[in-house]
C-alpha positions in Angstrom: -6.7 67.2 19.3 -3.4 68.3 20.9 -1.7 64.9 20.8 -2.6 64.6 17.1 -1.2 68.1 16.4 2.0 67.3 18.4 2.4 64.0 16.5 2.1 65.6 13.1 4.5 68.4 14.1 7.1 66.0 15.3 6.9 63.8 12.2 7.4 66.9 10.0 10.1 68.6 12.1 12.5 65.6 12.4 13.2 65.1 8.6 13.3 68.9 8.1 15.9 69.3 10.9 18.0 66.5 9.4 17.8 68.1 5.9 18.9 71.4 7.4 21.9 69.8 9.2 23.0 68.1 6.0 22.8 71.4 4.1 24.8 73.3 6.7 27.4 70.5 7.0 27.7 70.5 3.2 28.6 74.1 3.1 25.4 75.2 1.3 25.0 79.0 2.0 21.7 79.7 3.7 20.3 83.1 4.6 20.6 83.9 8.3 16.9 84.8 8.6 16.0 81.4 7.1 18.3 79.6 9.6 16.8 81.6 12.5 13.3 80.9 11.4 14.0 77.1 11.0 15.5 76.9 14.5 12.6 78.9 15.9 10.2 76.4 14.4 12.2 73.5 15.9 12.1 75.1 19.3 8.4 75.7 19.0 7.9 72.0 18.1 10.0 70.8 21.0 8.0 73.1 23.4 4.7 71.7 22.0 6.0 68.1 22.5 7.0 68.9 26.1 3.7 70.5 26.9 1.7 67.6 25.3 3.7 64.9 27.1 3.3 66.7 30.4 -0.5 67.0 29.9 -0.8 63.4 28.9 1.3 62.3 31.9 -0.8 64.4 34.4 -4.0 63.0 32.9 -2.7 59.4 33.4 -1.6 60.2 36.9 -5.1 61.6 37.7 -6.6 58.4 36.4 -4.6 56.5 39.1 -1.7 55.1 37.1 1.7 54.9 38.8 4.5 57.1 37.4 6.1 54.5 35.1 2.8 53.4 33.7 1.7 57.1 33.3 4.9 57.9 31.4 4.4 54.9 29.1 0.8 55.9 28.4 1.9 59.4 27.5 4.6 58.0 25.2 2.2 55.6 23.5 -0.4 58.3 22.9 2.1 60.7 21.4 4.1 58.3 19.2 2.1 56.4 16.6 2.1 52.6 17.0 3.8 52.2 13.5 6.7 54.4 14.6 7.0 52.5 17.9 7.0 49.2 16.1 9.8 50.4 13.6 11.9 51.6 16.6 11.3 48.2 18.2 12.7 46.5 15.1 15.9 48.5 15.4 16.3 47.7 19.1 15.6 44.0 18.6 17.9 43.9 15.6 20.8 45.3 17.6 20.1 42.9 20.5 20.1 40.0 17.9 23.5 41.3 16.6 24.9 41.1 20.1 23.5 37.6 20.6 24.9 36.5 17.2 28.3 37.6 18.2 27.9 35.7 21.5 26.6 32.6 19.6 23.4 32.6 21.6 19.7 32.5 20.6 16.8 34.5 21.8 13.7 32.9 23.3 14.7 29.3 23.3 14.3 28.1 26.9 15.7 24.8 28.3 13.8 21.8 26.9 12.5 23.7 23.8 13.4 22.8 20.2 14.6 25.6 17.9 13.4 25.4 14.3 15.8 27.4 12.0 14.6 29.0 8.8 17.6 31.1 7.7 19.5 28.8 5.4 17.1 29.3 2.4 17.5 33.1 2.4 21.2 33.2 3.5 22.7 33.4 -0.1 20.5 36.3 -1.2 21.0 38.3 2.1 24.8 37.8 2.1 25.1 38.9 -1.6 23.0 42.0 -0.8 25.2 42.7 2.2 28.3 42.3 0.1 26.9 44.7 -2.5 26.3 47.3 0.2 29.9 47.1 1.4 31.2 47.5 -2.1 28.9 50.4 -2.7 30.3 52.2 0.4 33.8 52.2 -1.0 32.8 52.9 -4.6 30.7 56.0 -3.6 33.6 57.3 -1.5 36.1 56.9 -4.4 33.7 58.5 -6.9 32.9 61.5 -4.6 36.5 62.0 -3.7 37.5 62.1 -7.4 34.7 64.7 -8.1 36.0 66.9 -5.3 32.9 66.6 -3.2 33.3 68.4 0.2 34.4 66.3 3.1 31.2 67.0 5.1 29.0 65.6 2.3 31.2 62.5 2.0 31.1 62.0 5.7 27.3 62.2 5.9 26.9 59.7 3.1 29.5 57.4 4.6 27.7 57.4 7.9 24.4 56.7 6.2 25.9 53.8 4.2 27.6 52.4 7.3 24.4 52.5 9.3 22.6 50.7 6.4 25.2 48.0 6.5 24.8 47.7 10.3 21.0 47.4 9.9 21.5 44.7 7.3 23.7 42.8 9.6 21.1 43.2 12.4 18.4 41.8 10.1 20.6 38.8 9.3 21.4 38.3 13.0 17.7 38.4 13.9 16.9 35.6 11.5 19.7 33.5 12.8 19.1 34.1 16.6 15.3 34.1 16.5 14.2 30.7 15.1 10.8 29.2 15.4 10.5 27.5 18.8 8.6 24.5 20.0 8.2 24.0 23.7 6.0 21.8 25.9 3.4 24.6 26.1 3.6 26.6 22.9 4.8 26.9 19.3 6.4 30.2 18.5 6.4 31.2 14.8 8.8 34.1 14.1 10.3 36.1 11.2 13.4 37.7 12.6 12.8 40.8 14.7 9.6 41.6 12.6 7.1 39.0 13.7 6.4 36.8 16.7 3.3 34.6 17.1 2.8 32.4 20.1 0.4 29.4 19.7 -0.6 27.3 22.7 0.2 23.6 21.9 -3.3 22.5 22.8 -4.7 24.7 20.0 -2.8 22.9 17.3 -5.2 20.4 15.7 -2.9 19.2 12.9 0.5 19.8 11.5 1.6 18.6 8.0 4.1 19.1 5.2 3.2 21.2 2.2 5.2 22.3 -0.9 4.6 25.9 -1.8 7.2 27.8 -3.9 5.2 30.8 -5.0 4.3 32.7 -1.9 3.8 36.5 -2.2 5.5 38.5 0.5 7.1 37.4 3.7 4.2 37.9 6.2 0.8 37.8 4.6 -2.7 37.3 5.9 -5.6 36.1 3.7 -8.8 35.8 5.6 -7.9 33.7 8.7 -4.8 32.2 7.1 -1.4 33.5 8.0 1.7 32.8 5.8 5.2 33.4 7.2 7.3 32.7 4.1 11.1 32.5 3.4 12.3 33.2 -0.1 8.7 32.8 -1.4 8.5 29.3 0.2 6.4 27.6 2.8 6.7 23.9 3.7 4.6 23.5 6.9 1.0 24.0 7.7 -0.5 24.2 11.1 -4.3 24.1 11.6 -5.7 25.4 14.8 -8.7 24.3 16.8 -9.6 27.9 17.8 -8.3 31.2 16.5 -5.3 33.0 18.0 -4.6 36.7 17.7 -1.6 37.7 15.6 0.1 41.1 15.7 1.3 42.1 12.2 4.7 43.9 11.9 3.2 47.4 12.0 0.8 46.7 14.8 -2.5 45.6 13.1 -4.1 42.5 14.7 -5.9 39.7 13.1 -7.5 36.3 14.1 -5.7 33.3 12.7 -6.9 29.7 12.3 -4.2 28.3 9.9 -0.5 29.1 9.7 1.8 28.3 6.8 5.5 28.7 7.6 9.0 27.5 6.5 11.7 25.5 8.2 15.1 24.6 6.9 14.5 21.0 8.0 10.7 20.4 7.7 10.9 16.8 8.7 12.6 17.6 12.0 10.3 20.6 12.5 7.2 18.4 11.9 8.4 15.9 14.4 8.8 18.7 16.9 5.4 20.1 16.2 3.7 16.8 16.7 5.8 15.5 19.6 4.3 15.7 23.1 7.7 16.0 24.7 10.1 18.1 22.6 13.8 17.0 22.7 15.9 19.0 25.2 18.0 21.7 23.5 21.3 22.0 25.2 22.6 25.1 23.5 22.9 28.2 25.7 20.1 30.6 24.9 18.6 33.7 26.2 14.9 33.4 27.0 12.1 36.0 27.2 
């Protein structure tokens, strides 16, 4: 019961503390008793989190786990899997941004074939990014003309700048994390959000399809997985035995068919069906 209570308290305290900081920075007058009570609640939540983590860590150590594994177990029991997955998206997105700047790709070992899928969605994403940049400057001009306090403008500018950085990270993840075909596996990905590894010996057939009305980017219907791009899928993989896929927020499912998209489906199909993928000479980072 304690981990559940600590988890709920943490999820409630973080947005409340952010709201309080925004109000104070904006110059909104708050009664001192209210401020003192809010800080007391935050301190109580932090104490509860510390006690809970310590108890979980000690329980894991008594179960025989080494220190690092015990700390990881405590963290995973306290923080919901959905929150951990979202935090992982941010981390992988920033790594992708660094790889993009370095003109490298992630998870494409020597001898493997990368299968890009970004080109079809590039126009929409770049237009969206441009609109966000314009919005940042327009909001600043409007707020300045209205005499909005500097603190409020700064908070909004930081939030807008972070949103632009996150959008850049999403684009970078699509560019630097293509599908990958190696001698041992096929890796179907959707940026930093999805990664499915399929052993080559489980692929029964691979063929072209023409689907332009897919709903959602990552969708599971029964034992069929669709990883679409701009509502499109142009490749179908049928498996001999099911593989386990982990959906973006952590749910798992058994998959027997995979529909996905490639910028060049002919080349992708050749890579899927070839027994010896063409060596890729571009410098890449592998995992």
